[in-house]
Backbone bond lengths (Angstrom), bond angles and torsions (degrees), N, CA, C in turn:
res aa  C-N    CA-C-N  psi(-1)  N-CA   C-N-CA  omega(-1)  CA-C   N-CA-C  phi
1 M - - - 1.436 - - 1.530 109.06 -
2 T 1.304 116.63 135.49 1.449 122.13 -175.99 1.527 110.48 -86.37
3 H 1.305 115.19 136.81 1.456 120.87 177.92 1.524 108.66 -93.57
4 I 1.319 117.40 125.61 1.456 121.44 177.77 1.526 107.94 -98.43
5 R 1.308 115.75 127.53 1.463 120.98 -177.39 1.529 111.20 -75.48
6 G 1.313 116.21 171.39 1.456 123.38 -171.62 1.522 115.17 -55.16
7 K 1.324 117.32 -54.16 1.461 120.26 -176.55 1.527 110.53 -63.85
8 E 1.318 117.60 -42.00 1.465 121.18 179.30 1.529 110.81 -64.06
9 R 1.320 116.54 -40.97 1.462 121.10 179.94 1.532 110.53 -65.09
10 R 1.335 116.27 -44.27 1.464 120.26 178.44 1.516 110.89 -62.65
11 H 1.333 117.27 -40.23 1.461 120.44 -179.65 1.526 111.38 -66.62
12 L 1.308 118.04 -42.80 1.466 120.87 177.40 1.526 111.07 -62.49
13 H 1.319 116.97 -41.43 1.463 121.33 178.70 1.528 110.96 -64.51
14 L 1.320 116.20 -40.07 1.458 121.96 179.72 1.527 111.54 -67.88
15 R 1.314 116.63 -40.68 1.474 120.78 -175.89 1.538 112.38 -70.57
16 K 1.323 118.08 -16.38 1.459 120.06 174.11 1.524 110.80 -66.30
17 R 1.328 116.84 -31.56 1.459 121.79 -175.68 1.516 113.97 -99.33
18 V 1.331 118.35 -27.16 1.464 122.03 -173.23 1.520 109.34 -98.97
19 F 1.348 115.58 123.28 1.463 121.26 -178.91 1.520 108.15 -141.06
20 G 1.319 117.01 130.65 1.450 121.35 -177.97 1.512 112.46 -102.09
21 T 1.336 115.46 144.44 1.459 122.12 175.68 1.523 108.10 -120.95
22 K 1.332 116.26 178.41 1.460 119.56 179.60 1.529 110.95 -66.70
23 E 1.331 116.87 -37.34 1.455 120.79 -179.84 1.533 112.10 -75.53
24 R 1.329 116.24 -33.81 1.462 121.91 -179.55 1.530 108.58 -134.79
25 P 1.346 116.92 81.19 1.472 119.59 -175.25 1.528 112.40 -72.46
26 R 1.317 114.35 162.81 1.461 122.18 178.40 1.519 108.69 -88.38
27 L 1.325 115.97 125.16 1.461 121.65 175.28 1.520 107.60 -90.06
28 S 1.320 115.20 103.31 1.455 121.81 -179.01 1.520 108.61 -97.72
29 I 1.328 116.41 128.77 1.456 120.17 -179.84 1.532 109.48 -119.63
30 H 1.313 114.89 139.16 1.462 121.84 176.96 1.520 107.85 -120.63
31 R 1.323 116.27 130.45 1.448 122.14 -177.59 1.515 109.11 -116.26
32 S 1.326 116.09 124.49 1.458 120.68 170.57 1.522 107.35 -112.53
33 I 1.299 117.16 -176.50 1.459 119.79 -177.94 1.529 111.05 -65.57
34 K 1.323 117.27 -39.17 1.456 120.47 -174.66 1.520 115.12 -106.91
35 N 1.325 119.61 -17.66 1.456 121.38 -172.08 1.524 112.75 -139.03
36 L 1.339 114.80 168.96 1.457 123.43 173.50 1.524 108.11 -129.28
37 D 1.323 116.42 143.42 1.452 122.80 173.58 1.519 107.17 -128.18
38 A 1.326 116.74 138.51 1.466 120.34 178.16 1.523 108.34 -137.34
39 Q 1.333 115.20 143.87 1.456 119.41 178.05 1.515 110.36 -147.84
40 L 1.329 115.40 150.03 1.453 122.54 174.50 1.517 107.87 -99.96
41 V 1.341 116.78 124.98 1.455 121.81 -171.18 1.526 110.32 -123.38
42 D 1.332 115.52 134.78 1.462 122.51 169.84 1.523 106.29 -95.10
43 D 1.331 117.56 102.59 1.460 121.56 -176.52 1.517 112.32 -72.45
44 F 1.323 117.58 -23.32 1.451 120.55 -179.83 1.532 110.53 -63.95
45 K 1.337 116.66 -42.72 1.466 121.33 178.76 1.523 112.53 -98.93
46 G 1.324 117.06 -16.43 1.455 120.05 -178.24 1.508 113.32 78.33
47 H 1.348 117.13 31.87 1.462 121.77 -178.06 1.514 110.98 -113.97
48 T 1.325 115.57 144.66 1.448 121.35 170.37 1.516 107.60 -87.08
49 L 1.328 117.08 122.38 1.456 121.75 -176.62 1.526 112.12 -88.30
50 F 1.332 116.99 -33.34 1.458 121.70 -179.52 1.527 108.10 -159.86
51 S 1.308 116.72 140.37 1.464 119.62 177.39 1.522 110.20 -143.64
52 L 1.311 114.95 153.70 1.453 121.87 178.39 1.526 108.15 -151.79
53 S 1.302 116.05 145.56 1.452 121.94 -179.64 1.520 108.87 -132.29
54 T 1.317 116.23 157.29 1.456 119.76 175.56 1.526 111.33 -68.72
55 L 1.318 117.17 -11.83 1.462 121.61 176.67 1.530 112.07 -88.25
56 S 1.328 118.02 -2.51 1.463 122.35 -178.38 1.526 111.11 -66.75
57 P 1.329 117.09 147.15 1.468 120.20 179.26 1.532 113.44 -63.03
58 T 1.336 118.61 -24.91 1.461 120.42 179.55 1.526 112.42 -67.92
59 L 1.313 117.41 -22.04 1.463 121.93 -179.82 1.522 112.91 -101.42
60 N 1.307 117.07 5.13 1.458 121.50 -176.83 1.528 110.48 -62.76
61 G 1.316 117.06 121.66 1.453 122.15 176.02 1.521 115.22 87.96
62 K 1.325 119.59 0.15 1.466 120.95 -179.48 1.521 112.43 -80.70
63 A 1.322 117.46 -21.12 1.466 121.29 177.85 1.524 108.84 -144.86
64 A 1.322 115.81 146.30 1.463 119.78 179.71 1.523 110.68 -71.27
65 S 1.326 116.20 -39.45 1.454 121.78 179.28 1.519 107.60 -138.48
66 W 1.322 118.00 141.86 1.467 121.61 -178.14 1.522 111.98 -99.07
67 G 1.317 118.23 8.35 1.455 121.06 -177.01 1.515 114.42 -99.82
68 N 1.356 118.64 29.48 1.460 119.60 179.27 1.531 110.57 -137.53
69 V 1.320 116.57 173.42 1.460 122.64 -174.47 1.531 111.23 -67.48
70 K 1.311 117.65 -39.19 1.465 120.79 179.75 1.528 111.08 -61.39
71 A 1.315 116.73 -42.27 1.461 121.31 179.02 1.532 110.65 -68.52
72 A 1.320 118.06 -35.33 1.464 121.16 177.69 1.525 110.33 -64.81
73 T 1.328 117.68 -34.87 1.455 121.52 176.08 1.525 110.80 -65.74
74 I 1.314 117.06 -43.22 1.472 121.43 177.21 1.519 109.82 -62.02
75 F 1.318 116.77 -44.39 1.466 121.17 179.47 1.528 110.91 -62.99
76 G 1.328 117.96 -40.00 1.458 121.51 177.82 1.511 112.16 -63.83
77 D 1.331 117.23 -40.50 1.469 121.04 176.99 1.525 111.40 -60.90
78 V 1.318 115.99 -49.21 1.467 120.54 -178.22 1.530 110.71 -66.09
79 F 1.335 117.51 -41.79 1.459 120.70 -179.79 1.530 110.79 -62.13
80 A 1.324 117.08 -44.69 1.462 120.81 -179.09 1.530 111.61 -64.86
81 E 1.324 117.03 -40.38 1.468 120.38 178.36 1.524 111.07 -62.78
82 E 1.324 116.80 -45.89 1.462 120.74 179.91 1.529 111.33 -66.00
83 A 1.334 117.12 -39.19 1.470 120.57 -179.54 1.522 111.10 -66.96
84 T 1.327 117.84 -39.63 1.463 119.43 178.64 1.522 111.08 -69.99
85 K 1.329 118.02 -31.00 1.471 120.49 174.36 1.526 110.86 -63.54
86 K 1.342 116.39 -33.89 1.465 121.37 179.52 1.528 111.62 -80.62
87 G 1.347 118.27 -6.38 1.440 121.47 175.67 1.519 115.69 100.26
88 F 1.317 118.40 14.63 1.459 121.94 178.94 1.521 109.02 -99.28
89 S 1.324 116.84 128.19 1.455 119.98 177.76 1.526 111.86 -127.81
90 K 1.326 118.60 -32.80 1.458 122.59 178.43 1.522 108.74 -111.42
91 I 1.333 114.95 130.77 1.460 119.97 -178.14 1.528 109.89 -138.23
92 V 1.316 115.77 170.82 1.461 124.02 171.85 1.524 105.99 -116.69
93 F 1.326 117.41 129.04 1.458 121.27 -173.46 1.522 110.98 -92.40
94 D 1.324 115.60 126.05 1.465 123.39 176.48 1.522 107.38 -117.22
95 R 1.327 116.53 108.52 1.460 120.51 -176.11 1.522 112.69 -80.84
96 G 1.312 118.28 0.99 1.456 122.36 173.59 1.514 115.15 69.37
97 G 1.314 117.87 26.59 1.452 120.69 179.87 1.514 113.90 86.08
98 C 1.327 117.19 -9.54 1.466 120.54 177.12 1.524 108.97 -76.12
99 L 1.301 116.30 153.21 1.450 120.32 175.49 1.523 109.48 -69.51
100 Y 1.324 116.63 145.54 1.464 121.21 179.32 1.524 107.92 -78.59
101 H 1.325 114.85 81.99 1.451 121.96 -171.61 1.529 107.73 -161.51
102 G 1.301 117.41 152.84 1.461 121.43 173.38 1.513 113.80 65.41
103 R 1.334 116.14 -124.24 1.468 121.15 -176.00 1.517 112.81 -65.98
104 I 1.332 117.48 -34.61 1.465 120.66 179.92 1.529 109.48 -66.03
105 K 1.316 117.23 -44.74 1.461 122.02 179.48 1.522 110.56 -66.53
106 A 1.326 118.21 -42.05 1.465 122.21 179.28 1.527 110.61 -62.33
107 F 1.335 116.79 -42.09 1.462 121.35 177.69 1.527 110.57 -62.40
108 A 1.331 117.21 -47.35 1.468 121.53 -178.13 1.527 111.08 -64.40
109 D 1.318 117.75 -42.73 1.466 120.97 179.27 1.531 111.60 -63.68
110 A 1.328 116.56 -39.80 1.467 120.24 178.57 1.525 111.03 -65.99
111 C 1.326 116.96 -38.37 1.470 120.60 177.19 1.525 110.76 -64.86
112 R 1.314 117.10 -41.02 1.469 121.04 178.15 1.535 111.20 -63.36
113 K 1.333 116.74 -42.13 1.462 120.44 -179.42 1.516 112.17 -64.26
114 K 1.330 117.01 -30.33 1.458 121.29 -179.52 1.530 112.78 -87.54
115 G 1.348 118.02 1.97 1.456 119.60 171.14 1.502 118.14 113.34
116 L 1.332 119.38 -3.03 1.458 119.53 176.44 1.521 109.07 -76.66
117 K 1.323 117.07 134.58 1.455 122.59 -178.43 1.522 110.18 -103.01
118 F 1.344 116.56 121.71 1.470 122.20 173.20 1.488 110.62 -157.44
């Protein structure tokens, strides 16, 4: 029998409840030690509608390091602005099994302040 570790178990439990559609896509965030990746996903069709990473050229030079809360706030601001330009306003938040704390919380709060509803 395979043992599923904490983050994987939390993510599987979360994904049972969170489902994205074209009108209200799922905002999936991935956190590594140095970077953040976020994408809007239509789970009904299995398509990524919009994605952005801290490694993207549009974010080049906006933060010295992307592995802290201040940088996650900057990334959330830019992500929300770009998503609203593409016509997305209501989303479902998928924290990817990470605890809602630190960079994940800072990113989500910045997205909310810029107008994304979730």
